[in-house]
DRENDO-1510 file (C-alpha; in Angstrom, 1 decimal, always signed):
<recs>
REC; n; res; u; v; w
REC; 1; UNK; -61.5; +61.6; +84.9 .
REC; 2; UNK; -62.6; +59.5; +81.9 .
REC; 3; UNK; -59.9; +57.1; +80.2 .
REC; 4; UNK; -59.9; +59.0; +77.4 .
REC; 5; UNK; -58.9; +62.2; +78.7 .
REC; 6; UNK; -56.2; +60.8; +80.7 .
REC; 7; UNK; -55.1; +58.8; +77.4 .
REC; 8; UNK; -54.9; +62.5; +75.8 .
REC; 9; UNK; -52.6; +63.9; +78.8 .
REC; 10; UNK; -50.1; +60.9; +78.1 .
REC; 11; UNK; -49.7; +62.1; +74.7 .
REC; 12; UNK; -52.8; +59.8; +72.9 .
REC; 13; UNK; -52.5; +56.6; +71.3 .
REC; 14; UNK; -48.4; +57.1; +70.4 .
REC; 15; UNK; -45.8; +54.6; +69.5 .
REC; 16; UNK; -45.8; +52.7; +72.8 .
REC; 17; UNK; -49.8; +51.8; +72.8 .
REC; 18; UNK; -49.2; +50.6; +69.5 .
REC; 19; UNK; -46.3; +48.4; +69.9 .
REC; 20; UNK; -48.4; +46.7; +72.5 .
REC; 21; UNK; -50.9; +46.3; +70.2 .
REC; 22; UNK; -49.1; +44.5; +68.0 .
REC; 23; UNK; -47.4; +42.6; +70.7 .
REC; 24; UNK; -50.7; +41.5; +71.5 .
REC; 25; UNK; -52.3; +40.7; +68.3 .
REC; 26; UNK; -49.3; +39.3; +66.2 .
REC; 27; UNK; -49.2; +35.7; +68.0 .
REC; 28; UNK; -52.8; +35.5; +68.2 .
REC; 29; UNK; -53.2; +35.1; +64.1 .
REC; 30; UNK; -51.6; +31.5; +64.5 .
REC; 31; UNK; -53.7; +30.4; +67.6 .
REC; 32; UNK; -56.5; +28.8; +66.0 .
REC; 33; UNK; -54.3; +26.9; +63.9 .
REC; 34; UNK; -53.2; +25.3; +66.8 .
REC; 35; UNK; -56.2; +24.4; +68.4 .
REC; 36; UNK; -58.2; +23.3; +64.9 .
REC; 37; UNK; -55.1; +21.4; +63.7 .
REC; 38; UNK; -55.8; +17.7; +65.5 .
REC; 39; UNK; -59.4; +18.1; +63.2 .
REC; 40; UNK; -56.9; +17.4; +60.0 .
REC; 41; UNK; -53.7; +15.8; +61.3 .
REC; 42; UNK; -55.7; +13.5; +63.4 .
REC; 43; UNK; -58.0; +11.9; +60.6 .
REC; 44; UNK; -58.1; +8.8; +59.7 .
REC; 45; UNK; -58.1; +7.9; +56.2 .
REC; 46; UNK; -59.8; +4.4; +54.9 .
REC; 47; UNK; -57.4; +1.6; +55.1 .
REC; 48; UNK; -57.0; -1.9; +54.8 .
REC; 49; UNK; -54.1; -4.5; +55.6 .
REC; 50; UNK; -51.2; -4.2; +53.5 .
REC; 51; UNK; -51.4; -7.4; +51.0 .
REC; 52; UNK; -47.7; -7.0; +49.7 .
REC; 53; UNK; -47.3; -8.8; +46.3 .
REC; 54; UNK; -50.1; -11.7; +46.7 .
REC; 55; UNK; -51.1; -12.9; +43.7 .
REC; 56; UNK; -49.7; -10.0; +41.8 .
REC; 57; UNK; -48.6; -12.2; +38.8 .
REC; 58; UNK; -51.9; -12.9; +37.2 .
REC; 59; UNK; -54.5; -11.1; +39.4 .
REC; 60; UNK; -56.1; -7.8; +39.0 .
REC; 61; UNK; -56.0; -5.5; +42.5 .
REC; 62; UNK; -59.8; -6.3; +43.0 .
REC; 63; UNK; -58.9; -10.1; +42.9 .
REC; 64; UNK; -56.2; -9.6; +45.1 .
REC; 65; UNK; -58.1; -8.0; +47.7 .
REC; 66; UNK; -60.6; -10.2; +47.6 .
REC; 67; UNK; -58.8; -13.3; +48.5 .
REC; 68; UNK; -56.4; -11.5; +50.8 .
REC; 69; UNK; -58.8; -9.5; +53.2 .
REC; 70; UNK; -62.5; -10.3; +54.3 .
REC; 71; UNK; -65.3; -8.3; +54.1 .
REC; 72; UNK; -67.8; -6.7; +56.2 .
REC; 73; UNK; -71.5; -7.1; +56.0 .
REC; 74; UNK; -71.9; -4.2; +53.9 .
REC; 75; UNK; -69.4; -5.7; +51.6 .
REC; 76; UNK; -66.6; -2.9; +52.4 .
REC; 77; UNK; -63.1; -4.3; +53.4 .
REC; 78; UNK; -62.3; -5.0; +57.1 .
REC; 79; UNK; -59.6; -2.2; +58.0 .
REC; 80; UNK; -57.8; -4.5; +60.9 .
REC; 81; UNK; -57.8; -7.8; +59.5 .
REC; 82; UNK; -56.5; -10.2; +56.8 .
REC; 83; UNK; -56.6; -13.8; +55.9 .
REC; 84; UNK; -53.7; -16.1; +56.8 .
REC; 85; UNK; -53.3; -17.6; +53.5 .
REC; 86; UNK; -54.7; -16.6; +50.2 .
REC; 87; UNK; -58.4; -17.6; +49.9 .
REC; 88; UNK; -58.5; -18.4; +45.7 .
REC; 89; UNK; -62.0; -20.2; +46.3 .
REC; 90; UNK; -63.4; -16.4; +46.8 .
REC; 91; UNK; -62.8; -15.5; +43.3 .
REC; 92; UNK; -65.1; -18.6; +41.9 .
REC; 93; UNK; -67.8; -18.4; +44.5 .
REC; 94; UNK; -69.0; -17.3; +48.2 .
REC; 95; UNK; -67.8; -19.6; +50.6 .
REC; 96; UNK; -67.6; -19.5; +54.6 .
REC; 97; UNK; -64.7; -18.9; +56.0 .
REC; 98; UNK; -63.4; -19.6; +59.4 .
REC; 99; UNK; -62.4; -17.4; +62.1 .
REC; 100; UNK; -59.0; -19.7; +62.4 .
REC; 101; UNK; -58.0; -18.0; +58.7 .
REC; 102; UNK; -58.3; -14.6; +59.8 .
REC; 103; UNK; -55.5; -13.1; +61.6 .
REC; 104; UNK; -54.9; -9.3; +62.4 .
REC; 105; UNK; -52.6; -7.1; +59.9 .
REC; 106; UNK; -48.9; -8.4; +59.9 .
REC; 107; UNK; -47.3; -6.2; +56.9 .
REC; 108; UNK; -48.8; -3.0; +58.1 .
REC; 109; UNK; -51.7; -0.9; +56.1 .
REC; 110; UNK; -52.4; +0.6; +52.9 .
REC; 111; UNK; -54.1; +3.9; +53.3 .
REC; 112; UNK; -56.4; +5.8; +51.0 .
REC; 113; UNK; -54.8; +9.3; +50.1 .
REC; 114; UNK; -57.6; +10.9; +48.0 .
REC; 115; UNK; -58.7; +13.0; +50.7 .
REC; 116; UNK; -55.5; +13.1; +53.2 .
REC; 117; UNK; -52.1; +12.9; +51.8 .
REC; 118; UNK; -50.8; +12.6; +55.5 .
REC; 119; UNK; -51.9; +12.4; +58.6 .
REC; 120; UNK; -51.0; +11.0; +62.3 .
REC; 121; UNK; -52.4; +7.7; +61.5 .
REC; 122; UNK; -50.6; +7.2; +58.2 .
REC; 123; UNK; -47.3; +8.6; +59.5 .
REC; 124; UNK; -47.3; +6.2; +62.2 .
REC; 125; UNK; -49.7; +3.4; +61.7 .
REC; 126; UNK; -51.9; +4.9; +64.7 .
REC; 127; UNK; -54.9; +2.8; +63.7 .
REC; 128; UNK; -56.8; -0.6; +65.1 .
REC; 129; UNK; -55.1; -1.2; +68.1 .
REC; 130; UNK; -52.9; +1.7; +67.9 .
REC; 131; UNK; -56.2; +4.1; +67.4 .
REC; 132; UNK; -56.4; +5.2; +70.8 .
REC; 133; UNK; -53.1; +7.2; +70.5 .
REC; 134; UNK; -54.1; +9.0; +68.0 .
REC; 135; UNK; -57.4; +10.1; +69.7 .
REC; 136; UNK; -55.1; +10.9; +73.0 .
REC; 137; UNK; -53.2; +13.5; +70.8 .
REC; 138; UNK; -55.9; +16.3; +71.4 .
REC; 139; UNK; -56.2; +15.4; +75.1 .
REC; 140; UNK; -52.2; +15.8; +75.6 .
REC; 141; UNK; -52.7; +19.0; +73.9 .
REC; 142; UNK; -55.2; +20.7; +75.8 .
REC; 143; UNK; -53.4; +19.6; +79.2 .
REC; 144; UNK; -50.8; +21.3; +78.4 .
REC; 145; UNK; -52.6; +24.1; +77.6 .
REC; 146; UNK; -54.5; +23.7; +80.9 .
REC; 147; UNK; -51.1; +23.5; +82.9 .
REC; 148; UNK; -49.8; +26.4; +80.9 .
REC; 149; UNK; -52.8; +28.5; +82.2 .
REC; 150; UNK; -51.7; +28.1; +85.6 .
REC; 151; UNK; -47.7; +28.5; +84.9 .
REC; 152; UNK; -47.8; +31.4; +82.8 .
REC; 153; UNK; -50.1; +33.3; +84.9 .
REC; 154; UNK; -48.0; +33.1; +88.1 .
REC; 155; UNK; -44.8; +33.6; +86.0 .
REC; 156; UNK; -46.5; +36.6; +84.4 .
REC; 157; UNK; -47.5; +38.5; +88.1 .
REC; 158; UNK; -43.4; +37.8; +89.3 .
REC; 159; UNK; -41.5; +38.8; +86.3 .
REC; 160; UNK; -43.9; +40.8; +84.2 .
REC; 161; UNK; -46.0; +40.6; +81.2 .
REC; 162; UNK; -43.8; +41.7; +78.6 .
REC; 163; UNK; -41.1; +39.6; +79.3 .
REC; 164; UNK; -43.2; +36.3; +79.5 .
REC; 165; UNK; -45.1; +37.2; +76.6 .
REC; 166; UNK; -41.7; +37.1; +74.7 .
REC; 167; UNK; -40.7; +33.8; +76.3 .
REC; 168; UNK; -44.3; +32.5; +75.3 .
REC; 169; UNK; -43.6; +33.7; +71.3 .
REC; 170; UNK; -40.3; +32.1; +71.8 .
REC; 171; UNK; -41.1; +28.3; +73.1 .
REC; 172; UNK; -44.1; +28.0; +71.3 .
REC; 173; UNK; -42.5; +29.0; +68.0 .
REC; 174; UNK; -39.4; +26.7; +69.1 .
REC; 175; UNK; -41.9; +23.8; +70.0 .
REC; 176; UNK; -44.1; +24.2; +67.0 .
REC; 177; UNK; -41.2; +23.7; +64.5 .
REC; 178; UNK; -39.5; +20.9; +66.3 .
REC; 179; UNK; -43.0; +19.2; +66.2 .
REC; 180; UNK; -42.7; +19.0; +62.4 .
REC; 181; UNK; -39.4; +17.0; +62.4 .
REC; 182; UNK; -40.7; +14.6; +65.1 .
REC; 183; UNK; -39.1; +11.0; +64.5 .
REC; 184; UNK; -41.9; +9.2; +66.5 .
REC; 185; UNK; -44.9; +9.3; +67.7 .
REC; 186; UNK; -43.9; +9.8; +71.5 .
REC; 187; UNK; -41.9; +12.8; +70.5 .
REC; 188; UNK; -44.9; +14.3; +68.6 .
REC; 189; UNK; -46.7; +14.0; +71.8 .
REC; 190; UNK; -44.2; +15.7; +73.9 .
REC; 191; UNK; -43.8; +18.3; +71.5 .
REC; 192; UNK; -47.7; +19.1; +71.3 .
REC; 193; UNK; -47.8; +19.0; +75.2 .
REC; 194; UNK; -45.3; +22.0; +75.5 .
REC; 195; UNK; -46.9; +23.9; +72.1 .
REC; 196; UNK; -50.1; +24.0; +74.1 .
REC; 197; UNK; -48.3; +24.9; +77.5 .
REC; 198; UNK; -46.2; +27.8; +75.8 .
REC; 199; UNK; -49.1; +29.3; +73.8 .
REC; 200; UNK; -51.5; +29.8; +76.4 .
REC; 201; UNK; -48.5; +32.2; +77.9 .
REC; 202; UNK; -49.7; +34.4; +74.4 .
REC; 203; UNK; -53.4; +33.8; +75.8 .
REC; 204; UNK; -53.1; +35.0; +79.4 .
REC; 205; UNK; -50.7; +37.7; +79.1 .
REC; 206; UNK; -52.4; +39.2; +76.2 .
REC; 207; UNK; -55.6; +39.4; +77.7 .
REC; 208; UNK; -54.2; +41.2; +80.5 .
REC; 209; UNK; -52.3; +43.6; +78.1 .
</recs>
């Protein structure tokens, strides 16, 4: 007997089958957003050290940056260093600056918000020496995905696919919403880990159903 014949014996593609299809696909619409999210929130816009009010009385912004931040060989401002003291001589002539006068950013960073209004880097200053934490976010998320595949695969065999699918929906929604209100980068990383873990249940269970 073919599958089509058996389905017809069971009154065809009825209400139950439609409900299963609906439950299987409703959560999948959000999955690409989770997997592609880090491409956007992990972006690092152009930035330089925050120079505060140095020379704000009678200098233009360009002049203030010139005396406060060293330039790279291509003429652009360095992202992670600044002068320990304003170098006013740079306003009148090109001069050599000793390495002793260059320090790491001490007052945070100023970001170019023309492309991205807010990212992980701008929210928690994940640049320069903290740049690695920004890159680790995607890894942390996919570690959760990997563990979730093992956990929900086992739990769905033990407790049933429908209950575990509903649990996956609930957990992924709660963790994803909570991550929006993260107050620290550690909190965000933990919530992204559990978001990855819980959405894997949706992938595993709906594939079987």
